[in-house]
N, C-alpha and C positions, 0 to 999 in steps of 0.2 A: 504494500499500499504506500503510494508516494506521500511524502510529507508536504507541508505548505511551501517549503523552500523550493521544491521541485517545480511547482507551478509558478512561484515568484521568478525563478530563473528564466522560464519561458516568457513571462511578461516583461522582464527587464531586457531581454536580448534585443528588441527593436531599439531601445534607447542606446545600448552599447553600439549597435550598428550605425546609428545616426552620428554618434561621437567619432567612430572610426572614419566615416566618409568626410566629416568636417576637418579632421586632423591629418589624414593620410591621402596619398594619391589613390587613383581609382583601383589599380590592380592590387596593391596591398590591402586596401579597404575591403574589396570584394573577397579576397582570399581569406582574411581573418573573419569576415562576417559568415562565410559559408563554412570554411574548414574549422574555424573556432567553434561554431555551433555544433558541428558534427562531433568534435573531440570533447566538448565540455558539457553540453546540455543533457538532461536525463533521457534515458531510453524508455520507450513505452508510455510516456506521460503525454496526454493530449488534452487540449481544450476544444471541445466540440461545439460547433454551431450548426443550426439546421441547414441542410441542402448544400453545404460546402465541405471540402476536405477538412479533416481534423488539423488543428494547429499544433505542431509538434517540433522536434529537433530538426527535422528535415524540411518542413514547409516554411516555418517562420524565418529562418536565415535566408532562404532563397528568395522569398518575397521581399525581404528588406534589402537584399543585394540588388534586386532589380530596381526597386524604388530609390535606393541610394545612388545607383549609377545614373539614373535618369533625372532625378529631381534635385540631388545635392551635388553630385560630380558633374551634372549637365552633359553626360555622354548621350549620344543619339542612339541608344540601344532600342532595337525593334523587338516586338513580341514574338517574331519568327525569324529564322535565319534567312539570308538571301536566297533567291531562287536557285534550285539545284536539287540533286537527289536527296540530300539530307532534309530539306524542307518537305519534299514529297513523302519521305518515310515518316516524318512527324505527322503529317496530315493523314497518312495511311493508318498510323496508330490511333488517331482520333476517330476515324471512320470505323476501324475495327472495334473500338470501344462502344460505338453506337450499335454495331452488329451484335456485340456481346449482350447488351441490354435487351435488344429486340428479340434475341433468340433464347432468352432465359427468363421468361415470364412465369414459368412453371415452378411450383414449390417442390423441394426434394427432401428426402430423409437420409441423413448421413449418421449411421449408428443410431443413437438415441436422440439425435438432434433434428428438429424440424426446421428447415431453412426455407423462408419465403422466396418467391420469385422476385426478379428485378423488375422495376417499373420505371416509367418516365421520370419519376421523382429522383431516381438514382442517376439519371443520365448526366445531368450537369455536374454532380459531385464526382462521377467517374472521370469525365473529360477533364475537369479541373485538376483532379488528382494526378492524372497522367501528364498534364501540362506542367505542373509543379515539379514532377519528377524530372522532366527534361529541361526546365528553366536554367539550371546551372550549365548545361550543355550549350544552350542558346547564348548565354552570357559569355562563356568561354570562346565561342566563335567570334564574337564581336570585340572582345577585349584583348586577346592575346594575338598579336599580329607579327611583330618583328622578332628576330633572334634575341634582342635585348629584353623584350617582354618575356620570352620564354626563360631566359637565364634568370630574370628577376623572380619568375614563378618557382623555378627550381631552388633558388636560394631561400625563398619563403618556406618551401617544403622542408628543407633541411633544418631551418630554424625551428619550425613547428615540431619536427621529429625529435630534435635534441631536447627541447623543452618538455615534450610529452614523455621522453624517456625516463625522466625523474619519477613520474608517476608509475610508469611501467615497471621500473626497477623496484619501487616500493612494494607493488603487489606481487612481484615474483618472490620477494622475500617474506612478505607479511600475509599473503593470500589476497584474493580479489575482494577488498572490503570498501573501497572508496565510494562506490555507488551507493552502497547501503548506509554508510556513515553520513554522507552528504544529502542524499535524496530519499532515504528511508526504506529502501528495499533493494534486493538483489535482482537483476533484470533477466536472469536465465537459470538454467539448471546447474546447480553447484557441481554435481558429479562430472559434468563435461569439462570442467575447468581444472580437474585433478589429473595430472599427467606425469609419468616418469618420476614418481617420488616427490613431485613438487606441484606448483600451480601455474596455470596459464593466467597472465594478467588480463583483466577485462577493462579496467578503468571505467570510462563512460561510453564504451562502444557497444556493449551488449553481449559480446562473446570474445573469447580469447583468439579465435581464428581471425576475427576482423582486426584485432590489434596487430597480429602477425602480418596480415596483408598490408596494412598501413605502413609497417616497418619496411616491407619489401619496396614499396614506392619511395620511401625516404632514402633507402640505399641506392635505388636507381638514380635519383636526383643527385645524391652526393657523389657517386662514381662518375656521373656525366660531367659535373662541374670540375671534378678533379682531373678528368681527361682533357678538359678545356683549359687546364693550368690555372684554375681559380681557387683561391683560398676558401675553405669552409668555415674556419674560425681561427682562433689564435694558435691552436695546436696543429701539428702536421696533418695533412689530409689522410695519410695512411692510418694514423691513430684514430681519427674520427670514423673512417670507414670500418676499421677493425672493431671499434666499439659498437657500431650499428649492427654489424654482422653478429657479434656476440649477443647483442640484445635480441636479435631475431632467433638465434639458437635457444636462448633462455626462455623465449616466449612459447616454445614447444608446439609450434604449428608445423606438423610434418609436411603438408602440402606446400605451405608458404616457404619452408626451408628449401624445398626443391625448386620453386619458382625463383627464390633469391639466388640460388646457385646458378640457374640458367641465366638470369640477368647479369650476374657478375662475369660469367664466362663470356657471354656474347658481347657485352659492352666493353669488356676488358681486352678482347683479343680480335674482334672482327671490325672490318671497315664498314662505312655507312650502307653501301649497296647490299652487302651480305646481311646486315642487321635488318634492313627493310625486307629482304627476301624471307628471312626467318620469321619476322613479325607477320608477314602475310600467311605463311604456312601455319603458324600457331593460330591466327585468326580464322583461317579456313577450317581447321580441325574443330575449333570451338563451334562454328556455325553448323558444321556437318554432323556433329556428335548426335543430336536428337534424331536425325534422319537415319544415321547408321544404326541407332538403337531400334528405330521403328521397323527397319527391314532385317533386324537381327543379324548384323554382320560385325558389330563392334565386339572386339575380343575381350569381353568382360573377365572371363576366367583366366586368360593369360595375364592380364593386368594384376589380378588378385594374387596369382602365383608369384609374380615377380616382386610385388610389394611384400608378400609373406616371407620371402627370403631375406628381406631387410628388417621388417617390422611386423611380426605376426599380429600384434594387437591392432595395428592400423589396417591390416588386411581384413580383419573381422569387421571393423567399422565400415570399410569400403564395401564389403559384401552386403552388409545391412542396408547401405545406401542404394546399391544397385537393385536389390530386391524391391525396395519401395518405389524407386524410379520406374522400373518396369511395370509395376502394378498401376502407378499413377498415369503412365503413358498410355496404357491400355484404356483407362477411363477417359483420358483426353481425346482419344480417337473417336469417341462417341459424338463429340462436338468439336471436331478437329479445326474447323475454320475460325470460329470466334471464341471457343472455350466455354467454360461453365460460369464465369463471373467470379466475383470475390465472395467474401464472408464464409469461406470454407466449402463452397459448393463443389470445388474441384477435388476435394479429398475423399478418401475412403474412411471407414470407421476408425482404422488404426494407422492412418497415414502419417509419415514423417517426411516433410518437404524440406530437404536440405539445399539442393541446388536451385539457383535462381531460374535457370532455364526451364525446369520442369514445373515450377510454380507459374511461370509466365505462360507456357503452353496450356497448362491446365485452366488458368483464369481467362486468358485472352486469345487462346488458340494459336495456330500457325501464323496468322496475320500479326498478332502481337509479338511473337517471337521474331519473325522476319524484320519487323519494324525496329525493335530494340537492338537485336544483335546486328542487324544491317547497319544501323547508325555507327556502331563501334567499328565494324569491319570496313565500312566505306571511308571512315576517317583514316584508316591505315592505308587502304588501297589508293585513295586519291592523293595522299601526301607523298607516296612513292613517286607519283608522276612529277611532283615538284622538284625532285632531286636533280633533274636535268637542268633546271634553271638556276641552281645555286652554284656559286663559284668557290666560296671559302670553305675549307674543311670544317671550321668551327660551326658554320651554319648547317652543313650536312650532318655532322655528327650529333648535334643537339636535336635536330629534327628526327633522326633515326632512333635516338634513345627514347624520345617521347613516344614514337611509334611502337617500340618494343614494350614499353610500360603499359600502353593501352591494350596490346595483344595479351599480355599476362593478366591484366584485369579481366579480359574476356574469358580466358581459360579458367580463371578462378571461379567464374559464375557457373561452371559445370558441377563441381562438388559442393560449392558453398554459395551463400547469398551475401556477398560482400559489396554488392552495388550500393552506392551512396552518392550524395551530392558532390562530394570532393572528386570522386572518380569520374563523374559526368563532366565536371568542369575541365578536368584534364583532357577528356575525349574532345570536348568542344575546342579546347586550345589547339589540338592537333589539326582540326578543320580550319580554324582561324589562321594558323600559319600557312596552310595550303592556299587559302583564298587570297591572302595578302601577297604571297609570292606570285600568284597568277596575275593579280592586279598590277604589281610592280613590273612584271614582264610585259604586260599590255601597254603600260605607260612608256616603257623603254622603247617598244616597237614603234609606238606613235611618234615619240620624239625623234627616233632615227629616220622615220619616214618623212617627217617634217624637215629634218636636216637635208635629206636627199633632194626634196623638192626645192628648198631654198637655194641649195648649191646649183641646181639646174637653172633656176630663175637668174641667179647671178651670172652664170655662164652665158645665158641668152642675152642679158643686158650688155655684156661685153661684146 
C-alpha cells in the first residue's frame, strides 16, 4: 500500500520539471524530466481520472517534457514526427488500437475473473495511453539532431548511471529496501530478487532485471565516449568502465550480463559499418522471434540446453518462460490481428507474461507488434543509410553505438519487459540523427547546385 509521500512525489514532479526547464537547456531538461522520473518516482502508484490514462511515473514526466519543450523552452516540437515510415507506424498503432476496441466488445472469463468487454468509453483512454507511450520517441526525434547533441545525451546517461549506482550498491549490500522505506511498499515479488546468495537491486524501477538493463545502456554510453577520447569524470575512463561492469555483474541479471558482454565486445573491437550490420541482425532476430515461434521452428530446446551448461537455475527459469509464451501465443492467434485488449483479457488463468512482445501481441495483436517493434527496427535500418553521408569517424562511431544500444533494447523485450520512456527517447534520438543528416545532405546539395549555377552565370557574363 503506497504511503502519502508516494502520491506527493507524483504531484511534485511537474513542479520539478518546470524548474528544470527554466534553469537548464532543453536537452538536459528533457533528459532529467523523463529519465529522472523513471529512476526516482514510485512504481505502480497512479492517480486516476475518468476517461484518460492513469497519471504515473511514466505518463507524468513525458507530459511535462512535452509541455516544457513547447511552452518554456519554446521549442517547435510537433505532436507527431515528420512524414515518413515512423509516422505511418505510429498512426498504424493508433488504428490498431481502434480495431482492438471494436473487436473486443464481448465479456470473457479468465479463471475466476469476469472481464467486461471494451466499449467506446475505452477508446480515447487506449489511444491516449498509446500516444503517451510513444511521446518520448517523438521528442527524441525532434531534439537530438547533431553529433554534439548525441554526445551530450551520452554524457547525461553516464552521469545518471554513476549517481544511481550509489543506490544500486546500497541495495546490493542491504537488500532492496529503498522503495519500501520511501514509498511504503515493495513493488514486486521478493523471491525474484534473491539470486546467487545475495540480492538483485531494485531501487525505484520495479525489478532487478530493469536495473541491470539500465546499467547495460550506461556502460554503452561510457564505452562510446571513451572510444571518442572523452573524459567520463575525474578518474581514468578504464576505472569508470570497470566500475560499471562490476556493478552490472553484482546486479545479477544473467541476460543483461550477456547483453553487456556483447555490447563491450562489439563497440570495443569493431568498426562502424560492422556495428551497424550486427545491429540490424540483432534487430531482425527480435522482430522475427514471434513468427519463428508461431511456425514452431525456433530452437527453444537447444537454447535451454546451452544455457543449462552454464547456469542450470537460469535454464529452468527460461523453460518456464517458454512454456507460458507458447500457451499465450496460442491464445493470441484466436484474435491475431488486433489482440484481446488490456485488463488481463489476453491471459490464461495461470499466465505469467514476462516478455514485452508476448504481452503486446496478446493485447494489440500482430498490428500492435509490427507497429512497436517496427519503430525500433526502422530506427536502426534507416540510420544505417545515413552512414554514407558522414565523413568523420567520430560521427560514424557515435551513431553506430547508439544503433547497437537500440538493437539490444529490442532483444531484451523478448525475455523481459524493460520498455520504458528512457529507452523510447533513445530510439527517437536515433531517428532524429538520421533525419538531421539527410536534411544537412539536402542543404549541401542545394548549395552546391547554386554554386554551379552561379559559376555558369559568371562565365556567361564574361
